[in-house]
KESELO-198377 format. One record per residue: residue number from 1; residue in one letter; x, y, z of N, C-alpha, C in turn. Coordinates in steps of 0.1 Angstrom, whole numbers, plus 2048, in hexadecimal, padded with zeros to 3 digits. Atoms other than C-alpha are relative to their C-alpha. Layout:
N
ATOM  nr rest n_xx n_yy n_zz ca_xx ca_yy ca_zz c_xx c_yy c_zz
ATOM NUM    A    X    Y    Z     X     Y     Z    X    Y    Z
...
This chain:
202
ATOM  nr rest n_xx n_yy n_zz ca_xx ca_yy ca_zz c_xx c_yy c_zz
ATOM   1    M  809  7F4  800   800   800   800  809  80C  800
ATOM   2    V  7F8  7F4  800   80F   822   7F7  7F9  80B  808
ATOM   3    I  806  7F7  7F7   808   83B   812  804  80F  7FC
ATOM   4    P  7FD  7F2  804   806   860   807  807  807  80B
ATOM   5    H  7F9  7F8  7F6   81E   878   819  7FE  80F  7FE
ATOM   6    L  7FF  7F2  801   823   89B   80B  7F2  807  7FC
ATOM   7    K  80C  7FA  805   802   8A1   7F9  7F6  803  80B
ATOM   8    P  80A  7FC  7F5   7EB   89E   817  805  80A  809
ATOM   9    I  7FB  7F6  7F7   803   8B3   82C  7FE  80E  7FA
ATOM  10    K  802  7F3  806   802   8CF   812  7F2  805  800
ATOM  11    R  80E  7FC  800   7DC   8D0   812  7FC  804  80E
ATOM  12    L  805  7FE  7F3   7D9   8D0   838  808  80A  808
ATOM  13    V  7F7  7F8  7F8   7F7   8E4   845  804  80C  7F9
ATOM  14    P  7FD  7F3  807   7FE   909   83E  80E  7FF  7FA
ATOM  15    V  7F4  800  808   81B   911   827  80C  801  80A
ATOM  16    A  7F5  7FE  7F7   831   91D   844  804  7F3  807
ATOM  17    A  7FE  80C  7F9   82D   8FC   856  807  7F6  7F7
ATOM  18    V  7FA  809  80A   836   8E9   836  80E  803  7FF
ATOM  19    S  7F2  7FC  801   856   8FD   833  808  7FB  80C
ATOM  20    L  7F9  804  7F4   85F   8F5   857  802  7F1  7FF
ATOM  21    A  7FF  80E  801   858   8D0   850  80B  7FC  7F7
ATOM  22    I  7F6  803  80A   86E   8D0   831  80E  803  806
ATOM  23    A  7F3  7FC  7FA   88A   8E2   844  804  7F5  80A
ATOM  24    G  7FC  809  7F6   889   8C7   85F  801  7F2  7FA
ATOM  25    C  7FF  80E  806   88B   8A9   846  80D  7FA  803
ATOM  26    G  7F3  806  7FE   8AF   8A4   84E  801  7FA  80E
ATOM  27    S  800  805  7F3   8A7   89C   872  7FA  7F2  801
ATOM  28    S  806  80E  7FF   8A3   876   878  7F6  800  80B
ATOM  29    S  809  801  7F5   891   87D   899  7F2  805  7FB
ATOM  30    S  80D  7FB  805   875   891   887  7FA  7F7  7F6
ATOM  31    S  806  809  80B   871   879   86A  7FB  7F3  806
ATOM  32    S  804  80C  7FA   86D   85C   882  7F7  801  80B
ATOM  33    S  809  7FD  7F4   855   86C   89A  7F4  7F6  800
ATOM  34    P  80B  80A  800   83C   852   8A5  7F2  806  7FF
ATOM  35    T  80D  7FA  801   820   86C   8A5  7FE  807  7F3
ATOM  36    S  802  7FA  80D   825   877   881  7F5  7F9  7F9
ATOM  37    P  80B  806  808   807   871   869  805  7F4  7F8
ATOM  38    A  7FB  80B  808   81D   85B   853  802  7F3  808
ATOM  39    N  7FE  80C  7F7   827   844   870  7F3  7FA  805
ATOM  40    S  80E  804  7FB   803   843   87D  7F9  7F8  7F5
ATOM  41    N  807  807  80B   7F6   839   85A  806  7F3  7FE
ATOM  42    A  7F9  80D  803   811   81E   856  7FC  7F6  80B
ATOM  43    A  804  809  7F6   809   810   878  7F2  7FB  7FE
ATOM  44    S  80E  804  802   7E4   810   870  7FF  7F5  7F5
ATOM  45    A  800  809  80B   7EB   7FE   84F  805  7F2  804
ATOM  46    E  7FB  80D  7FB   800   7E3   860  7F6  7F9  809
ATOM  47    A  80A  806  7F7   7E5   7DE   87A  7F5  7FA  7F8
ATOM  48    Q  80B  805  809   7CB   7DA   85F  804  7F3  7F9
ATOM  49    S  7FB  80C  807   7E0   7C1   84C  801  7F4  809
ATOM  50    A  7FF  80B  7F6   7E7   7AD   86C  7F2  7FA  803
ATOM  51    A  80E  804  7FC   7C2   7AC   874  7FA  7F7  7F5
ATOM  52    Q  805  808  80B   7BB   79E   851  807  7F2  7FF
ATOM  53    G  7F9  80D  801   7D5   782   856  80E  801  7FB
ATOM  54    D  7F2  7FF  805   7F5   790   847  809  7FF  80B
ATOM  55    I  7F6  802  7F6   813   785   85A  809  80C  7FF
ATOM  56    P  7F8  7F4  801   826   7A5   863  80F  7FE  7FD
ATOM  57    D  7F2  801  804   849   7AC   857  809  7FD  80C
ATOM  58    N  7F8  801  7F4   856   7AD   87B  7FD  7F4  808
ATOM  59    Q  804  80C  7F9   847   78B   884  80C  7F8  805
ATOM  60    K  7F6  809  7FB   85D   776   89A  7FC  7F1  7FE
ATOM  61    F  802  80E  802   861   751   893  808  7F7  80A
ATOM  62    L  7F9  809  7F7   869   734   8AA  801  7F3  7F9
ATOM  63    R  7FE  80E  806   876   711   8A1  7F9  7F6  808
ATOM  64    Y  807  80C  7FA   860   6F3   8A8  807  7F4  7FD
ATOM  65    N  7F9  80C  802   872   6D3   8AD  7F7  7F4  803
ATOM  66    N  809  80B  7FE   85D   6B4   8A8  808  7F3  7FF
ATOM  67    S  7F8  80C  800   871   695   8B2  7F9  7F4  7FB
ATOM  68    Q  808  80B  805   855   67D   8AB  7FE  801  7F1
ATOM  69    G  801  7FF  80F   84F   68B   888  80D  800  7F9
ATOM  70    G  7F3  801  806   874   68D   882  804  80D  7F8
ATOM  71    Y  7FC  7F3  807   877   6B2   877  7FF  80C  80A
ATOM  72    S  802  7F3  7F9   879   6D6   883  7FC  80A  7F5
ATOM  73    I  805  7F5  809   869   6F5   874  7FD  80C  807
ATOM  74    K  803  7F3  7F9   865   71A   87C  7F1  802  7FE
ATOM  75    Y  80E  7FC  800   842   728   884  7FF  80E  806
ATOM  76    P  802  7F2  7FA   835   74B   88D  7FE  7FF  80F
ATOM  77    E  802  7FF  7F1   838   753   8B2  7F1  805  802
ATOM  78    G  80E  7FC  7FD   815   755   8C1  7F5  7F8  7F9
ATOM  79    W  80A  808  807   804   73D   8A9  7FC  7F4  809
ATOM  80    A  805  80B  7F7   7EF   722   8BA  804  7F2  7F9
ATOM  81    Q  7FC  80E  805   7FC   6FE   8B7  7F6  7F6  804
ATOM  82    K  80A  80A  7FE   7E5   6E1   8B3  806  7F3  7FC
ATOM  83    G  7FB  80D  803   7EF   6BC   8B3  80F  7FF  803
ATOM  84    A  7F2  803  7FE   811   6AC   8B6  804  7F4  7F8
ATOM  85    G  7FB  80C  807   827   690   8A8  7FE  801  7F1
ATOM  86    K  801  801  80E   81C   687   885  7F7  80B  7F9
ATOM  87    L  809  7F6  806   802   6A3   880  800  80C  80A
ATOM  88    V  7FF  7F3  7F9   808   6C7   88C  7FB  80B  7F8
ATOM  89    T  805  7F4  807   7F6   6E7   883  803  80C  809
ATOM  90    F  7FE  7F3  7FA   800   70B   88B  7F6  809  7F9
ATOM  91    S  80A  7F7  807   7E4   725   885  7FE  80D  807
ATOM  92    D  803  7F3  7FA   7DA   749   88A  7F9  808  7F5
ATOM  93    K  807  7F7  809   7C0   760   87A  7FD  7FA  7F2
ATOM  94    G  803  806  80D   7B5   748   85F  80C  7FA  7F8
ATOM  95    N  7F4  805  806   7D9   73F   856  804  7F3  808
ATOM  96    S  7FC  80C  7F9   7E7   71C   85D  80C  7FA  7F9
ATOM  97    V  7F5  808  805   806   707   858  7FE  7F2  806
ATOM  98    K  802  80E  7FC   7FF   6E1   85A  80B  7F7  7FB
ATOM  99    I  7F6  80A  804   81A   6C7   85A  7FC  7F2  804
ATOM 100    A  804  80E  7FE   811   6A3   856  80B  7F7  7FB
ATOM 101    V  7F5  809  803   82B   687   856  7FB  7F2  7FF
ATOM 102    T  803  80E  802   826   664   848  80C  7F8  7FB
ATOM 103    L  7F5  808  806   83B   647   83B  7FC  7FD  7F2
ATOM 104    G  803  802  80E   83E   643   816  80B  802  7F7
ATOM 105    A  7F6  7FE  80A   851   646   7F6  802  80F  7FD
ATOM 106    A  7FD  7F2  803   860   666   7E9  7F5  805  7F7
ATOM 107    P  80B  7FA  808   844   67D   7DA  805  803  7F2
ATOM 108    T  7FE  7FC  80E   842   684   7B5  7F5  80A  7FD
ATOM 109    V  80B  7F7  805   82E   69D   7A1  7F3  7F9  7FF
ATOM 110    A  80C  809  802   816   681   798  7FA  7FC  80D
ATOM 111    S  806  805  7F4   812   674   7BB  7F9  80B  808
ATOM 112    V  806  7F4  7FA   80B   697   7C9  7F3  804  7F9
ATOM 113    A  80C  7FD  808   7F2   69E   7AD  7F5  7F6  803
ATOM 114    A  80A  80A  7FD   7E0   67D   7B4  7FA  801  80D
ATOM 115    E  805  7FE  7F2   7DD   684   7D9  7F7  80B  801
ATOM 116    L  809  7F5  800   7CE   6A5   7D3  7F3  7FD  7F9
ATOM 117    Q  80C  804  807   7B5   696   7BA  7F7  7F8  80A
ATOM 118    K  807  807  7F6   7AB   67E   7D6  7F9  809  80A
ATOM 119    E  806  7F7  7F6   7A5   69A   7EE  7F5  809  7FA
ATOM 120    A  80A  7F8  807   792   6AE   7D4  7F3  7F8  7FE
ATOM 121    A  80B  809  802   77B   690   7CF  7F7  800  80D
ATOM 122    K  807  800  7F3   771   693   7F4  7FC  80E  804
ATOM 123    D  803  7F2  7FD   76F   6B9   7F4  7FF  808  7F3
ATOM 124    S  803  7FA  80D   75F   6CA   7D6  805  80E  7FF
ATOM 125    T  7FB  7F3  800   76D   6EC   7E0  80F  801  7FD
ATOM 126    L  7F1  800  802   791   6E1   7DC  803  800  7F1
ATOM 127    K  7FB  7FE  80E   7A1   6ED   7BB  80F  7FF  7FF
ATOM 128    P  7F2  802  800   7C3   6DE   7B6  807  807  7F5
ATOM 129    G  7F8  7FA  80A   7DF   6EF   7A3  809  7F5  7FA
ATOM 130    T  7F7  809  807   7FC   6DF   790  80D  7FF  809
ATOM 131    P  7F4  802  7F7   818   6D0   7A6  80D  802  7F7
ATOM 132    Q  7F3  7FF  806   83D   6D7   79E  80B  7FD  80A
ATOM 133    Q  7F5  803  7F7   85E   6CC   7AC  809  80C  802
ATOM 134    L  7F6  7F5  7FE   875   6E6   7BC  807  7FD  80D
ATOM 135    K  7F8  801  7F4   88E   6EB   7D8  7FC  80C  809
ATOM 136    V  803  7F6  7F6   884   6FD   7F8  80A  7FE  80C
ATOM 137    G  7F5  802  7F6   8A0   704   810  80A  7F6  7FC
ATOM 138    R  7F7  80B  803   8B5   6E5   812  7F9  7F3  7FA
ATOM 139    N  808  80B  804   899   6CE   806  7FB  801  7F2
ATOM 140    Q  807  801  80D   88B   6C2   7E5  7F1  7FD  804
ATOM 141    A  80E  802  7FD   865   6C3   7E5  7F7  801  7F4
ATOM 142    I  80A  7FE  80A   846   6C1   7D0  7F7  80B  806
ATOM 143    H  808  7F4  7FC   832   6E2   7D2  7F4  801  7F7
ATOM 144    V  80D  7FE  807   80E   6E8   7C8  7F8  80A  807
ATOM 145    V  809  7F7  7FA   7F6   704   7CE  7F1  7FC  7FD
ATOM 146    Y  80E  804  802   7D1   6FC   7D3  7F7  80A  808
ATOM 147    H  80A  7F7  7F9   7B1   70F   7DE  7F6  7F7  806
ATOM 148    V  80B  807  7F9   797   702   7F6  7F8  809  809
ATOM 149    Q  808  7F8  7F7   77B   70F   80B  804  7FD  80E
ATOM 150    G  7FC  801  7F2   785   715   82F  7F4  7FF  809
ATOM 151    P  80B  801  7F6   771   711   84F  7FA  80D  802
ATOM 152    A  807  7F4  7FE   757   72B   858  807  809  80A
ATOM 153    D  7FA  7F6  7F6   764   74B   869  7F7  800  80C
ATOM 154    P  809  801  7F4   758   74A   88D  7F9  80D  803
ATOM 155    V  807  7F3  7FE   74E   76F   88B  7F6  803  7F5
ATOM 156    T  809  7FC  80C   73F   774   868  7F8  7F4  7FC
ATOM 157    G  807  80C  805   735   750   861  804  7FC  7F2
ATOM 158    K  7FD  802  80E   744   753   83E  80B  7F6  7FF
ATOM 159    K  7F5  80A  802   75A   737   830  809  806  7F5
ATOM 160    P  7F6  7FA  809   779   747   820  806  7F5  7F6
ATOM 161    T  7F9  809  809   78A   738   801  80F  801  805
ATOM 162    L  7F2  800  7FC   7AD   72D   80C  809  7FD  7F4
ATOM 163    M  7F6  804  809   7CC   72C   7F7  80A  7F8  808
ATOM 164    V  7F7  808  7F9   7E2   710   801  80D  7FC  7F8
ATOM 165    D  7F3  805  806   807   70A   7F9  804  7F3  807
ATOM 166    R  7FD  80D  7FB   80E   6E5   7FD  80F  7FC  7FB
ATOM 167    Y  7F3  805  803   832   6D8   7FF  801  7F2  805
ATOM 168    V  7FF  80E  7FC   839   6B3   800  80F  7FC  7FF
ATOM 169    L  7F2  802  7FF   85C   6A9   80C  802  7F1  805
ATOM 170    E  7FE  80D  7FC   86C   687   812  80F  7FE  805
ATOM 171    N  7F2  803  7FB   88A   67A   826  800  7F2  806
ATOM 172    K  7FE  80D  7FA   893   655   82D  7F3  7F9  803
ATOM 173    G  80C  807  7FE   870   648   828  7F5  808  807
ATOM 174    R  80A  7F7  7F9   85F   665   83B  7FB  80B  7F6
ATOM 175    V  805  7F6  809   848   67C   828  7F8  80A  808
ATOM 176    A  806  7F5  7F9   83E   69E   835  7F8  808  7F6
ATOM 177    T  809  7F7  808   820   6B1   826  7FE  80D  808
ATOM 178    V  801  7F3  7FA   821   6D6   82F  7F6  808  7F9
ATOM 179    D  80B  7F7  806   801   6EA   828  801  80E  807
ATOM 180    Q  800  7F2  7FB   804   710   82C  7F4  807  7FA
ATOM 181    S  80D  7FB  806   7E2   720   828  7FD  80E  806
ATOM 182    S  805  7F2  7FD   7D4   744   829  7F4  803  7F8
ATOM 183    P  80B  7FC  808   7B4   753   81E  804  808  7F4
ATOM 184    V  7FD  7F9  80C   7B5   760   7FB  800  80F  802
ATOM 185    G  7FF  7F2  7FE   7C1   784   7FB  80A  804  80B
ATOM 186    V  7F6  7FE  7F5   7D8   780   819  80E  7FD  7FA
ATOM 187    D  7F3  802  805   7FD   783   810  80A  7FC  80A
ATOM 188    N  7F6  805  7F7   814   76D   824  80B  7F9  7F9
ATOM 189    V  7F7  807  808   82B   763   808  80E  800  807
ATOM 190    D  7F2  800  7FA   84C   76E   819  801  7F8  80D
ATOM 191    A  800  807  7F4   843   760   83B  7FF  7F1  7FE
ATOM 192    Y  801  80E  803   838   73F   82C  80C  7FA  7FA
ATOM 193    R  7F3  805  806   858   73C   818  80A  7FE  80B
ATOM 194    L  7F7  802  7F5   86C   741   837  7FD  7F3  808
ATOM 195    I  804  80C  7F8   858   726   849  804  7F3  7F8
ATOM 196    I  7FE  80D  808   85B   70B   82D  80F  7FE  7FE
ATOM 197    E  7F2  801  802   880   713   827  807  7FC  80D
ATOM 198    S  7FA  803  7F3   886   70E   84D  7FF  7F1  803
ATOM 199    F  803  80F  7FD   87A   6E9   84B  80D  7F8  800
ATOM 200    Q  7F4  809  7FF   895   6D1   856  7FC  7F2  805
ATOM 201    W  802  80E  7FA   894   6AB   85A  80A  7FE  80B
ATOM 202    S  7F7  803  7F4   8A4   69E   87A  803  7F1  800
């Protein structure tokens, strides 16, 4: 979002005040004043994005070590954890990261596509994309994006459409399926990239 600076000031502040403001531009203390309209607008925009589900740029991450599942992964501090062992979910504000570990052969583009088709047969709202192989962090993975209807919002009762990034990784007969989901319109690309690239087998 581009936040206007000078134009609104020129309309609202007398010319003399504008001259003083320009003269003080070299001062770092005045430009970083927490009470300035620009800072106030920026804070308001960040608060609105966070309320919608965007993970803030200054979000802290913690590392979760799952000895039973045989992996570790970073997750956003403050997110609620559900489950343990072979099935763990971290969630907050309609966003979620689910990690499921099973035993099996190394995934392929075809096997991931087939699994999604099975899931779509049980859920008509699921719209699978096209899987592809890529490297994430130190791991090879099969990645696919799909859309599905999420659970009803507890406040509005509406069921949002979720965009899900699925990564399927394998190591020594263990297969991890990581689903990172957010309501359509929420931008968590950078945070979700950090999370999946932090995945480590143990």
